[in-house]
C-alpha positions in Angstrom: 158.4 205.0 101.1 157.9 206.6 104.5 154.1 206.6 103.9 154.1 202.9 103.1 156.0 202.1 106.3 153.6 204.1 108.4 150.7 202.3 106.6 152.3 198.9 107.5 152.7 200.0 111.1 149.1 201.0 111.3 148.0 197.7 109.8 150.2 195.8 112.3 148.8 197.8 115.2 145.2 197.1 114.0 145.9 193.4 113.7 147.4 193.4 117.2 144.3 195.2 118.6 142.0 192.7 116.9 144.0 189.8 118.3 143.9 191.3 121.8 140.2 191.8 121.5 139.6 188.3 120.2 141.7 186.9 123.1 139.7 189.0 125.6 136.4 187.8 124.0 137.4 184.1 124.2 138.5 184.5 127.8 135.1 185.9 128.7 133.4 183.1 126.8 135.5 180.6 128.8 133.8 181.8 132.0 130.4 180.5 130.8 129.7 177.4 132.9 128.3 174.1 131.7 124.5 173.5 131.4 122.8 172.0 134.5 120.9 168.8 134.7 117.2 169.8 134.8 116.7 167.2 137.6 118.5 169.4 140.1 117.2 172.9 139.0 114.4 172.7 141.5 116.8 172.2 144.5 117.6 176.0 144.8 120.6 176.3 147.1 119.8 173.1 149.1 121.2 169.7 148.3 119.1 166.5 148.2 120.0 163.5 150.3 119.7 160.5 148.1 120.7 157.8 150.4 122.3 157.0 153.8 124.7 154.1 154.1 125.8 152.2 157.2 125.1 153.3 160.8 126.6 155.8 163.1 129.0 154.0 165.4 128.0 153.8 169.1 130.5 154.5 171.9 130.5 153.9 175.6 133.0 156.8 175.9 133.4 160.3 174.5 134.9 159.8 171.0 138.0 162.0 170.3 138.9 163.9 167.1 141.4 162.6 164.7 144.1 165.1 165.5 144.1 164.3 169.2 144.1 160.5 168.6 146.9 160.6 166.1 149.0 163.1 168.1 148.6 161.1 171.3 149.8 158.0 169.4 152.7 160.1 168.1 151.7 159.4 164.5 151.0 163.0 163.4 153.0 166.2 163.3 151.5 169.6 162.4 152.4 173.3 162.7 155.6 172.7 160.8 156.3 176.4 160.1 158.7 177.1 157.3 158.7 173.5 156.2 155.2 173.3 154.7 153.3 176.0 156.5 150.3 176.0 158.9 148.3 173.7 156.7 151.1 171.1 156.5 151.3 167.7 158.2 153.5 164.6 158.5 152.2 161.1 159.1 154.5 158.8 161.0 154.7 155.1 161.6 151.5 153.1 161.3 149.5 156.1 160.1 151.9 156.6 157.2 151.5 152.9 156.5 147.7 153.1 156.6 147.9 155.9 154.0 149.8 153.7 151.6 147.5 150.8 152.4 144.4 152.9 151.5 146.0 153.8 148.2 147.0 150.2 147.4 143.5 148.9 148.4 141.7 151.5 146.4 143.7 151.0 143.2 143.3 147.3 143.4 139.5 147.7 143.6 139.4 150.2 140.7 141.4 147.9 138.5 138.8 145.2 139.2 136.3 147.6 137.6 138.4 148.0 134.4 140.3 151.1 135.3 143.8 151.5 133.8 146.4 152.9 136.2 148.3 156.0 134.9 151.2 157.8 136.6 150.6 161.6 136.1 152.8 164.7 136.6 152.2 167.3 139.4 153.2 170.2 137.1 151.0 170.9 134.1 150.3 173.9 131.8 148.0 176.4 133.4 145.9 176.5 130.2 144.9 172.9 130.8 143.7 173.7 134.3 141.6 176.6 132.8 140.3 174.4 130.0 139.2 171.8 132.6 137.0 174.5 134.1 139.0 175.8 137.1 138.8 179.5 136.5 140.9 182.0 138.5 139.8 185.6 138.4 139.9 188.9 140.3 143.1 187.9 142.1 141.4 184.8 143.7 142.8 181.5 142.7 142.9 177.9 144.1 146.0 177.2 142.0 149.7 177.4 142.8 151.3 179.2 139.8 154.9 178.4 138.9 155.3 181.5 136.6 158.3 182.9 138.5 160.2 179.6 137.9 159.3 178.8 134.3 159.4 180.7 131.0 156.1 179.1 130.0 152.9 179.2 132.2 152.8 176.2 134.4 151.0 175.4 137.7 150.8 172.7 140.3 147.9 170.3 139.6 145.0 170.4 142.1 143.8 166.9 141.1 144.8 164.1 138.7 141.7 164.7 136.7 143.4 167.5 134.9 146.5 165.5 134.0 144.4 162.6 132.8 142.4 165.0 130.6 145.7 166.4 129.3 146.8 162.9 128.4 144.0 162.4 125.9 143.8 166.0 124.7 143.3 166.3 120.8 142.5 162.6 120.6 139.9 160.9 118.4 138.5 157.6 119.8 136.5 154.9 118.1 133.2 154.4 119.9 134.2 150.7 120.4 137.2 152.0 122.6 134.8 153.8 125.0 134.4 154.0 127.9 138.0 154.8 128.6 138.5 154.4 132.4 141.7 155.8 133.9 142.8 156.0 137.6 145.7 157.9 139.1 147.4 158.5 142.4 148.8 162.0 142.8 149.6 164.8 145.2 147.0 167.5 145.0 147.9 171.1 145.6 145.3 173.6 146.7 146.1 177.3 147.5 142.8 177.8 149.3 142.7 178.6 153.0 140.0 178.5 155.5 139.3 179.7 159.0 136.0 177.8 159.4 136.1 175.8 162.5 134.5 172.8 160.9 137.5 172.6 158.5 140.2 172.5 161.3 143.0 170.1 161.5 143.9 168.2 158.3 140.4 168.5 156.8 141.4 171.3 154.4 145.1 171.3 153.6 147.5 172.7 150.9 148.7 169.4 149.7 147.4 165.8 150.0 147.3 162.4 148.3 144.3 161.4 146.3 143.2 158.5 144.1 141.1 159.8 141.2 138.9 158.2 138.6 138.4 159.7 135.1 136.2 158.4 132.4 135.6 159.3 128.7 132.2 158.1 127.6 129.8 158.2 124.7 127.0 160.7 125.1 124.1 158.3 125.6 126.1 156.2 128.1 127.5 158.9 130.4 124.5 158.8 132.8 125.2 155.1 133.3 128.9 155.8 133.8 128.0 158.4 136.4 125.9 155.9 138.3 128.7 153.3 138.1 131.3 155.8 139.6 128.9 156.4 142.5 128.4 152.7 143.0 132.2 152.2 143.2 132.5 155.0 145.7 129.7 153.6 147.8 131.2 150.1 147.8 134.6 151.4 148.7 133.4 153.4 151.7 131.0 150.7 152.8 133.8 148.1 152.8 135.6 150.3 155.4 132.5 150.2 157.7 131.9 154.0 157.4 128.6 155.7 157.9 128.0 158.3 155.1 125.3 159.9 153.1 125.0 160.4 149.3 124.0 164.0 148.3 122.8 165.4 145.0 124.3 168.9 144.8 122.2 171.9 143.8 123.1 174.2 140.9 124.7 176.7 143.4 127.4 174.1 144.3 128.1 172.6 140.9 131.1 174.6 139.7 131.7 175.6 136.1 132.4 172.2 134.5 129.8 169.9 136.2 126.4 169.2 134.6 125.6 167.2 137.7 127.6 166.4 140.9 127.0 164.0 143.7 129.0 164.2 147.0 129.5 161.6 149.7 129.7 162.9 153.2 131.2 160.7 155.9 130.2 160.8 159.5 133.1 161.9 161.7 132.1 161.1 165.3 134.9 162.9 167.1 134.0 166.1 165.2 130.3 165.3 165.5 129.5 166.3 161.9 129.5 165.1 158.3 132.4 166.0 156.1 132.9 165.6 152.4 134.8 162.4 151.5 134.4 162.5 147.8 132.6 164.0 144.8 131.5 162.6 141.5 130.8 164.8 138.4 129.4 164.3 135.0 130.9 167.2 132.9 129.3 166.1 129.7 131.2 167.7 126.7 132.3 170.9 128.6 135.9 169.8 129.1 136.2 167.8 125.9 135.2 170.7 123.7 138.0 172.8 125.3 140.5 170.0 125.0 139.6 168.5 121.6 138.7 165.0 122.9 136.4 163.4 120.4 135.0 160.0 119.2 133.7 158.6 116.0 130.3 157.1 116.2 129.3 153.9 114.4 127.6 155.9 111.7 130.7 158.0 111.2 129.7 161.2 113.1 132.4 163.0 115.1 131.3 164.0 118.6 133.1 165.3 121.7 133.2 162.7 124.5 131.5 163.2 127.8 134.1 163.3 130.6 133.4 162.2 134.2 135.5 162.2 137.3 135.2 160.9 140.9 137.2 160.7 144.0 138.0 157.2 145.0 140.1 158.1 148.1 141.2 161.5 149.4 143.6 160.5 152.2 143.3 163.2 154.9 139.5 163.2 155.1 139.4 159.4 154.7 141.7 159.0 157.7 139.6 161.4 159.8 136.5 159.4 159.2 138.3 156.0 159.5 140.2 156.8 162.7 137.4 158.5 164.4 134.9 155.8 163.5 137.2 152.9 164.6 138.8 154.4 167.7 138.7 152.4 170.9 138.1 153.4 174.5 141.9 153.2 175.1 142.6 155.7 172.3 143.7 153.1 169.8 142.5 152.6 166.2 141.0 149.3 164.9 142.0 148.4 161.4 138.9 147.6 159.2 138.9 143.9 158.5 139.3 144.3 154.7 142.6 146.2 155.2 144.2 143.8 157.7 145.9 141.7 155.0 147.4 144.9 153.5 148.8 145.8 157.0 150.7 142.6 157.5 147.8 141.2 159.5 148.0 144.1 162.0 144.5 144.7 163.4 145.2 147.5 165.9 147.2 150.8 165.8 148.6 151.7 169.2 151.3 153.7 170.7 154.7 152.3 169.9 157.2 151.5 172.7 159.7 154.3 173.5 162.6 152.1 172.1 161.0 152.2 168.7 160.9 156.0 168.8 164.7 156.5 169.4 165.5 156.6 165.8 163.0 159.5 165.2 164.4 161.4 168.1 167.9 161.0 166.8 166.8 162.3 163.4 165.2 165.3 165.0 168.5 166.1 166.8 170.4 166.0 163.5 
């Protein structure tokens, strides 16, 4: 009897070792990135500028950076210490209103292009983040883990793309139901830090608001969907009278899930440099294979969808480009014409009278 028990224990240990080995093997397999579009293989480490849109604004004065403009107008607070850390910020007054207006305007435009609005959670299972292709390893991670607070493994979402992918996990679509176009407004949480001077101010922060596009497509139509996402981004940024360039990213900058990625960099005249406003990626079936998202073709075949994502509006960087581009000689901010109806016909952001600030001062005293 004792020998039989020992034999069972050995068998259990053997199965456990095999299970651990299999788990370790699958984890290493998960690090293998997506294939790369042959078109960009020749780029090496240098991106290719596909197009420049708009013109750099001309000033008869020295343009200021966003942080100085917004701080002088008493519309921005930073260095909030224990509240939200060094990378935190608070928008006040007209700047807070402009943030909401940008979100409202962007969503309205996306819905015109057939996107369905989805409200997504900020807390999602960590395995979803990993299956979407954001790998954390060697102690370095971009993800805020909530492990100490939950029995299961959850993290704060870095982009709505992950929650939208989670929504359709283990789903089988009919080809006639594709493309599936979803849009979401969410807070994005990024644990990354940066001491690079070009990323000062609110350019790279730990949490921000973003409007995201996510598409599930048939294989043969994903290239067209990729082009359509870029066209939407281009039209959105052009309608705000921004100067920007469209850049095809080299393999070096693609990240694990992207087959191809195009960035749009906006001119920030106060900073005197271009900064990334958005990116757009075709991830082919890299994410869908990990999440079980499939579709049935007209001839009955079962294939994994191609997933695509694109930034429609990332608030902090959009505000930097917008406010620096449309600043006036008297340190005010002109509202782009297309946004004026959303701002109750207000066409200029300027410093508010002292009387209007009393409430804020009273709140600070409390």
